[in-house]
C-alpha positions in Angstrom: 52.5 194.0 170.9 55.8 193.6 173.6 59.5 194.0 173.3 61.3 190.8 174.3 64.9 189.6 173.8 65.2 187.6 170.5 65.7 183.7 170.7 66.1 180.8 168.4 62.4 180.9 167.3 63.0 184.8 166.4 66.4 184.6 164.6 65.1 183.7 160.8 62.5 186.5 161.2 65.0 188.6 162.2 67.8 188.0 159.4 64.4 188.6 157.0 64.2 191.9 158.7 67.6 193.4 158.8 68.4 192.2 155.1 65.7 194.2 153.6 67.4 197.7 153.6 70.7 196.1 155.0 72.8 198.9 153.5 70.6 201.5 156.5 72.4 199.0 159.2 75.3 197.3 158.5 76.7 198.0 161.8 73.7 195.8 163.2 73.7 192.9 160.6 77.8 192.1 161.0 77.2 191.8 164.7 75.4 188.8 164.3 77.4 187.1 161.8 80.6 184.7 162.5 82.2 183.0 160.2 80.3 183.8 157.2 77.2 182.4 159.0 74.4 183.9 161.0 74.3 183.6 164.6 72.2 184.8 167.3 75.0 186.5 169.9 75.3 185.7 173.3 72.1 187.7 175.2 74.9 189.1 178.1 76.9 190.2 174.9 74.7 191.9 172.4 71.4 191.9 173.8 68.8 192.4 171.1 65.3 193.4 171.7 62.5 192.9 169.0 58.9 193.7 168.8 57.4 190.7 166.6 53.8 190.3 165.7 53.2 187.0 164.4 56.0 186.4 161.3 56.8 189.7 161.3 59.3 191.9 162.8 58.2 195.3 163.4 61.7 196.9 164.9 64.7 195.2 166.5 67.4 197.4 168.9 71.0 195.8 169.4 72.7 197.0 173.1 76.3 196.4 173.3 78.3 196.0 176.1 79.9 199.6 176.0 76.8 200.7 176.4 75.8 202.0 172.5 71.9 201.4 170.8 71.7 200.3 167.4 67.9 200.3 166.3 66.3 199.5 163.2 62.7 200.3 162.6 60.4 199.5 159.6 60.1 202.8 157.4 56.6 202.0 157.2 55.0 201.5 160.6 57.7 202.0 162.8 57.4 201.5 166.5 54.9 204.4 167.9 55.1 206.6 170.8 53.5 203.7 173.2 55.9 201.2 171.9 59.3 203.7 172.2 58.4 204.3 175.8 58.4 200.7 176.7 61.7 199.8 174.8 62.8 202.8 176.9 61.8 201.6 180.2 63.0 197.8 179.4 66.4 199.5 178.5 66.2 201.5 182.3 65.7 199.2 184.3 67.8 196.2 182.7 70.7 197.9 182.0 72.9 200.1 183.9 73.7 202.7 181.0 72.9 203.8 177.3 76.2 206.0 176.2 74.7 206.4 172.6 72.2 205.9 169.8 73.9 205.6 166.4 71.4 204.9 163.1 69.5 206.8 160.5 67.7 209.8 161.4 64.3 209.2 162.1 65.2 206.1 164.0 67.7 207.9 166.3 65.2 211.1 166.6 62.3 209.0 167.7 64.6 207.8 170.6 66.2 210.7 171.5 63.4 212.5 173.5 62.5 210.0 176.1 66.2 209.5 177.4 66.6 211.8 180.8 70.0 212.7 179.9 71.2 216.2 181.1 74.0 216.5 178.7 74.5 215.0 175.1 76.2 215.8 172.1 74.6 214.8 168.3 76.7 214.9 165.4 75.2 214.2 161.8 76.4 212.4 159.3 75.5 211.5 155.5 74.8 207.7 154.6 76.6 207.5 151.3 76.3 204.0 149.2 78.3 203.3 145.9 76.2 203.5 143.1 78.8 203.4 140.0 82.6 203.2 139.4 83.3 205.5 136.7 86.3 207.0 138.6 89.8 206.0 138.6 92.1 208.0 140.4 95.7 208.7 139.5 98.5 207.0 141.2 99.9 209.1 143.9 103.2 211.0 143.1 105.1 209.7 146.3 108.4 208.2 146.2 109.2 204.4 148.0 105.8 204.3 148.6 104.0 200.7 149.1 100.2 199.7 149.7 100.0 196.5 152.4 97.2 194.2 153.5 97.1 195.0 157.5 97.6 192.0 159.9 97.1 192.1 164.0 100.7 192.0 164.2 100.8 195.6 162.2 99.0 197.1 164.8 102.1 199.0 166.7 103.0 200.6 163.3 99.6 201.8 162.8 98.5 202.9 166.3 100.2 206.5 165.5 97.6 206.8 162.7 95.0 205.0 164.6 95.2 207.3 167.6 95.0 210.5 165.4 92.0 209.5 163.5 90.5 208.7 167.2 91.3 212.4 168.1 89.9 214.0 165.2 87.0 212.0 164.2 85.4 209.6 167.4 86.4 210.8 170.8 84.4 213.9 172.0 87.2 214.6 174.5 90.9 213.4 173.4 92.3 213.6 177.1 90.2 210.5 177.0 92.2 208.4 175.1 93.6 205.6 176.6 96.3 204.5 174.5 96.1 200.6 175.8 92.4 200.1 174.9 93.1 201.9 171.5 96.0 199.1 171.0 94.0 196.8 171.8 90.8 197.7 169.9 92.7 197.7 166.8 94.6 194.4 167.1 91.0 192.9 167.7 89.4 194.6 165.0 92.3 193.7 162.2 91.1 189.8 163.2 87.9 190.4 161.3 88.0 193.6 159.1 89.9 194.2 155.7 92.6 196.8 156.2 94.9 198.5 153.4 97.5 201.1 154.4 100.4 203.2 152.5 103.8 203.3 153.8 106.4 205.7 153.0 110.1 204.4 153.7 108.2 201.6 155.8 106.7 204.5 157.7 102.6 204.2 157.7 101.2 207.1 156.5 97.8 206.2 155.5 94.7 203.5 155.9 91.7 203.0 155.1 89.6 200.2 155.6 86.1 198.2 156.7 84.6 198.8 160.2 81.6 196.1 159.6 81.4 193.2 157.9 77.7 192.5 156.9 76.1 190.0 154.9 75.6 192.1 151.4 77.2 195.2 152.0 80.7 196.4 153.4 80.8 199.4 155.7 84.0 201.4 154.9 85.7 203.4 158.4 88.7 204.4 160.1 90.1 206.0 156.8 92.6 208.5 158.0 95.7 210.1 156.1 98.4 211.8 158.3 98.3 215.7 158.0 101.5 215.7 156.0 100.7 214.0 153.0 96.7 215.3 152.5 95.7 217.1 149.4 98.1 214.8 147.1 95.2 211.9 146.2 96.4 209.7 148.9 92.9 209.0 150.2 91.0 208.6 147.0 93.9 206.3 145.4 94.0 203.8 148.6 90.3 203.9 149.1 89.9 203.1 145.0 92.4 200.3 145.8 90.3 199.0 148.7 87.0 199.0 146.6 87.9 197.0 143.8 89.5 194.3 145.9 86.0 194.6 148.3 83.7 194.8 145.4 85.2 191.7 143.8 83.8 189.8 146.3 80.0 190.9 145.0 79.6 192.9 147.9 78.4 196.6 147.6 79.4 199.6 149.6 78.3 201.7 152.2 79.9 204.6 154.6 78.7 207.2 156.7 80.6 211.2 156.7 80.2 213.8 158.8 77.8 216.5 157.1 80.7 219.2 158.2 83.6 217.0 156.1 83.0 218.6 152.6 86.5 217.8 151.6 85.5 214.1 152.3 82.5 214.5 150.9 83.6 215.4 148.0 86.4 212.2 147.1 83.5 209.8 148.0 81.3 211.3 145.5 84.0 211.6 142.6 84.7 207.3 144.1 80.7 207.1 142.9 79.3 207.3 146.1 75.7 209.0 146.4 74.0 210.4 149.6 71.0 208.3 150.3 70.0 209.4 154.1 71.0 211.3 156.8 72.7 209.1 159.5 73.2 210.4 163.4 75.4 209.4 166.6 74.2 210.8 170.2 76.6 210.4 172.6 75.4 210.9 176.2 78.1 212.6 178.2 
C-alpha cells in the first residue's frame, strides 16, 4: 500500500472511516462538512493523504494551509513504521513545512520521531466526552448581565477576550500575536461556529463556543472568562447554557483540556464530561 491524495472515488470510504470514532478527531471531520453535507476539500487547501486497501481505509492525514497535520489511524492495525516513514517522506517532498501535529497521543507519538526538527514543544491534554447531564449549575449572582449569541459583527467587542484566551491557551510566544490576524480569524469563525458570551453592563466578560462542528459531534473550544470574574460560577453556567442548546440538535459533545488545568477539568467533570483519551499537540518552533 502507498499513501495517495484522496479523490472522489475514495470519499465515501473516507467518510465511513472518519465517522467510526468521530469524537477522537472532530477537528478533521468538521473540515469535510459544508452546509450540512460532506464535501471533499480542494487539494490546494486541505490535502488529505490516505492509506487505502481495497474498500477499506487504514489511515488518513489532513494537512492544513498553515502547516498543521491531523492524523487519524485505525486503533487495530495502524500504519507500521515503514508506512509512517513513507508518509513523512511525501510530506517533506511536497510541502514546505509542518508546524504542528495534533491528535490522540498514540497517533502523535508514532509520527513525532520521524520529523527531523531541532526545537519542539509538546502540550498534553485530556480528551473528554460528555456522558451524562446530572449537574445544573446555579445562575451566577452578577448584576446587569446578559447572555448573547455571537455573530460576526460582534468580533470587535469580543476581541479583547479572544486576545487574552490566545495569550493564555494557544500561543507559545504571546509576542507573536497579531491583533489584526486574530480579529479576522475570530470574525471568520463566527460565521461557522456557535458561540455565546456573557456581558456585564454591556461589556463582554466570558465566552464559550464550538471550534469544530462534525457530523454527530460538536467540539467545544475557546472557553474563557475575564480574570476579574473568575471563581464565580460563570464558566459552569455558560457552558451548561451552551450544552443545552447544542445537544437539543441531537449531537454529542467533546472537548480537550490541558492536563495541567485541573480547575477547568473539574468544571467539565461536574458538567458530565469524562476523560477518554490522552491528546497531544506538538509545535515545531
